[in-house]
GUMARLO-284040 format. One record per residue: residue in one letter; x, y, z of N, C-alpha, C in turn. Coordinates in nm, 4 decimals, padded with zeros to 6 digits. Layout:
# residues N
   rest         nu         nv         nw        cau        cav        caw         cu         cv         cw
      A          X          Y          Z          X          Y          Z          X          Y          Z
...
# end
This chain:
# residues 73
   rest         nu         nv         nw        cau        cav        caw         cu         cv         cw
      X    04.5666   -08.2834    11.3017    04.6756   -08.3230    11.3853    04.7183   -08.2006    11.4658
      X    04.7505   -08.2223    11.5908    04.8023   -08.1150    11.6758    04.9322   -08.1629    11.7387
      X    05.0340   -08.0824    11.7213    05.1655   -08.1119    11.7752    05.1891   -08.0198    11.8938
      X    05.2192   -08.0781    12.0093    05.2513   -07.9992    12.1282    05.4027   -07.9959    12.1433
      X    05.4567   -07.8756    12.1567    05.6002   -07.8565    12.1708    05.6248   -07.7943    12.3079
      X    05.7224   -07.8477    12.3802    05.7591   -07.7944    12.5102    05.8981   -07.7340    12.4990
      X    05.9104   -07.6083    12.5389    06.0336   -07.5317    12.5225    06.0847   -07.4823    12.6569
      X    06.2130   -07.4538    12.6633    06.2688   -07.3898    12.7819    06.3380   -07.2609    12.7385
      X    06.3375   -07.1640    12.8264    06.4024   -07.0356    12.7976    06.4753   -06.9895    12.9221
      X    06.6021   -06.9597    12.9076    06.6813   -06.9144    13.0224    06.6866   -06.7623    13.0305
      X    06.6212   -06.6968    12.9376    06.6213   -06.5503    12.9371    06.4786   -06.4984    12.9262
      X    06.4622   -06.3706    12.9494    06.3308   -06.3069    12.9388    06.2960   -06.2942    12.7909
      X    06.1743   -06.3326    12.7557    06.1264   -06.3253    12.6175    06.0526   -06.1932    12.5997
      X    06.0840   -06.1157    12.4957    06.0153   -05.9870    12.4765    05.8663   -06.0069    12.4477
      X    05.7872   -05.9069    12.4803    05.6428   -05.9143    12.4593    05.6067   -05.9293    12.3121
      X    05.6889   -05.8802    12.2232    05.6601   -05.8875    12.0793    05.7306   -06.0064    12.0136
      X    05.7237   -06.1239    12.0761    05.7942   -06.2424    12.0288    05.7270   -06.3132    11.9122
      X    05.6022   -06.2836    11.8822    05.5284   -06.3618    11.7830    05.5937   -06.3634    11.6445
      X    05.6453   -06.2528    11.5891    05.7129   -06.2626    11.4593    05.8344   -06.3563    11.4617
      X    05.9066   -06.3603    11.5729    06.0211   -06.4507    11.5856    05.9740   -06.5957    11.5890
      X    05.8649   -06.6220    11.6601    05.8081   -06.7566    11.6666    05.7601   -06.7999    11.5276
      X    05.6965   -06.7087    11.4559    05.6501   -06.7367    11.3192    05.7685   -06.7703    11.2287
      X    05.8774   -06.6942    11.2389    05.9961   -06.7204    11.1579    06.0551   -06.8578    11.1883
      X    06.0589   -06.8937    11.3160    06.1105   -07.0256    11.3551    06.0260   -07.1359    11.2939
      X    05.8946   -07.1208    11.2984    05.8055   -07.2209    11.2397    05.8326   -07.2373    11.0901
      X    05.8463   -07.1267    11.0187    05.8700   -07.1339    10.8747    06.0072   -07.1923    10.8418
      X    06.1069   -07.1704    10.9263    06.2375   -07.2352    10.9059    06.2245   -07.3859    10.9242
      X    06.1499   -07.4279    11.0266    06.1320   -07.5713    11.0517    06.0523   -07.6376    10.9403
      X    05.9515   -07.5670    10.8885    05.8661   -07.6237    10.7832    05.9411   -07.6342    10.6509
      X    06.0439   -07.5539    10.6335    06.1216   -07.5571    10.5104    06.0632   -07.4645    10.4050
      X    06.1417   -07.4375    10.3030    06.0978   -07.3495    10.1952    06.0120   -07.4297    10.0979
      X    05.8874   -07.3891    10.0861    05.7941   -07.4554    09.9959    05.6933   -07.3504    09.9528
      X    05.7002   -07.3055    09.8277    05.6100   -07.2001    09.7792    05.4637   -07.2386    09.7969
      X    05.4307   -07.3641    09.7749    05.2912   -07.4076    09.7886    05.2432   -07.3909    09.9326
      X    05.3329   -07.4088    10.0278    05.2973   -07.3945    10.1681    05.2673   -07.2497    10.2041
      X    05.3361   -07.1553    10.1409    05.3248   -07.0151    10.1781    05.2372   -06.9329    10.0840
      X    05.2036   -06.9840    09.9657    05.1360   -06.9033    09.8642    04.9842   -06.9027    09.8786
      X    04.9239   -07.0138    09.9105    04.7786   -07.0234    09.9084    04.7164   -07.0234    10.0463
      X    04.6094   -07.0973    10.0565    04.5349   -07.1116    10.1804    04.6205   -07.1827    10.2849
      X    04.6278   -07.1284    10.4039    04.7060   -07.1899    10.5112    04.6252   -07.3015    10.5759
      X    04.6769   -07.4218    10.5705    04.6106   -07.5358    10.6321    04.6807   -07.5735    10.7619
      X    04.7389   -07.4755    10.8258    04.8044   -07.4945    10.9546    04.7821   -07.3692    11.0388
      X    04.7972   -07.3836    11.1660    04.7917   -07.2695    11.2565    04.8804   -07.2996    11.3761
      X    04.9189   -07.1967    11.4445    04.9998   -07.2142    11.5645    04.9541   -07.1130    11.6680
      X    04.9751   -07.1488    11.7933    04.9265   -07.0658    11.9032    05.0368   -06.9852    11.9689
      X    04.9969   -06.9136    12.0718    05.0889   -06.8358    12.1537    05.1631   -06.9295    12.2482
      X    05.2715   -06.8824    12.3055    05.3403   -06.9576    12.4092    05.2577   -06.9523    12.5371
      X    05.2505   -07.0629    12.6086    05.1737   -07.0707    12.7334    05.2662   -07.1057    12.8487
      X    05.2319   -07.0577    12.9670    05.3048   -07.0939    13.0878    05.3966   -06.9863    13.1420
      X    05.3912   -06.8679    13.0854    05.4810   -06.7617    13.1297    05.4136   -06.6616    13.2221
      X    05.4947   -06.5789    13.2823    05.4466   -06.4705    13.3670    05.5100   -06.3408    13.3187
      X    05.4257   -06.2412    13.2961    05.4738   -06.1108    13.2514    05.5469   -06.0406    13.3654
      X    05.6543   -05.9775    13.3312    05.7328   -05.9033    13.4284    05.7965   -05.7831    13.3614
      X    05.8850   -05.7216    13.4313    05.9537   -05.6047    13.3765    06.0386   -05.6468    13.2557
      X    06.0080   -05.5884    13.1418    06.0881   -05.6125    13.0226    06.0511   -05.7334    12.9392
      X    05.9517   -05.8125    12.9808    05.9150   -05.9278    12.8992    05.8444   -06.0362    12.9779
      X    05.8486   -06.1563    12.9228    05.7788   -06.2718    12.9808    05.8826   -06.3735    13.0257
      X    05.8637   -06.4255    13.1455    05.9532   -06.5280    13.1994    05.8812   -06.6621    13.1988
      X    05.9520   -06.7650    13.1564    05.8988   -06.9010    13.1534    05.9832   -06.9862    13.2468
      X    05.9623   -06.9683    13.3759    06.0441   -07.0359    13.4768    06.0336   -07.1877    13.4674
      X    05.9154   -07.2378    13.4307    05.8952   -07.3827    13.4208    05.8826   -07.4270    13.2761
      X    05.9310   -07.3464    13.1838    05.9238   -07.3799    13.0427    05.7943   -07.3287    12.9804
      X    05.7851   -07.3429    12.8512    05.6683   -07.2961    12.7766    05.6109   -07.4112    12.6952
      X    05.4819   -07.4061    12.6710    05.4203   -07.5020    12.5791    05.3670   -07.4240    12.4594
      X    05.3690   -07.4894    12.3449    05.3290   -07.4273    12.2191    05.2665   -07.5348    12.1335
      X    05.1603   -07.5038    12.0619    05.1006   -07.6040    11.9743    05.0962   -07.5560    11.8312
      X    05.1067   -07.6548    11.7424    05.0937   -07.6334    11.5991    04.9864   -07.7304    11.5515
      X    04.8875   -07.6795    11.4800    04.7810   -07.7647    11.4268    04.7882   -07.7648    11.2749
      X    04.7562   -07.8766    11.2136    04.7596   -07.8865    11.0679    04.6556   -07.9870    11.0202
      X    04.6035   -07.9634    10.9034    04.5107   -08.0549    10.8397    04.5907   -08.1695    10.7805
      X    04.5488   -08.2899    10.8048    04.6164   -08.4077    10.7485    04.5399   -08.4522    10.6248
      X    04.6071   -08.4562    10.5134    04.5463   -08.5025    10.3878    04.5897   -08.6452    10.3607
      X    04.5016   -08.7185    10.2989    04.5351   -08.8567    10.2606    04.5557   -08.8673    10.1147
# end
């Protein structure tokens, strides 16, 4: 399964945003030791749609982000 998320940002995003994005994902996923302890059956990508500028990345038309996960039955 792949989830596409569309975001908007009214401020410049720093170049080192990935740890913040990772933290947001883990807050949304909730606290679950099984999710964080073993093999990761999910992945997430970088933000897309921005332009690098002085001091960071601007997303004038918003950003897209995807999260992929294995679906078990």
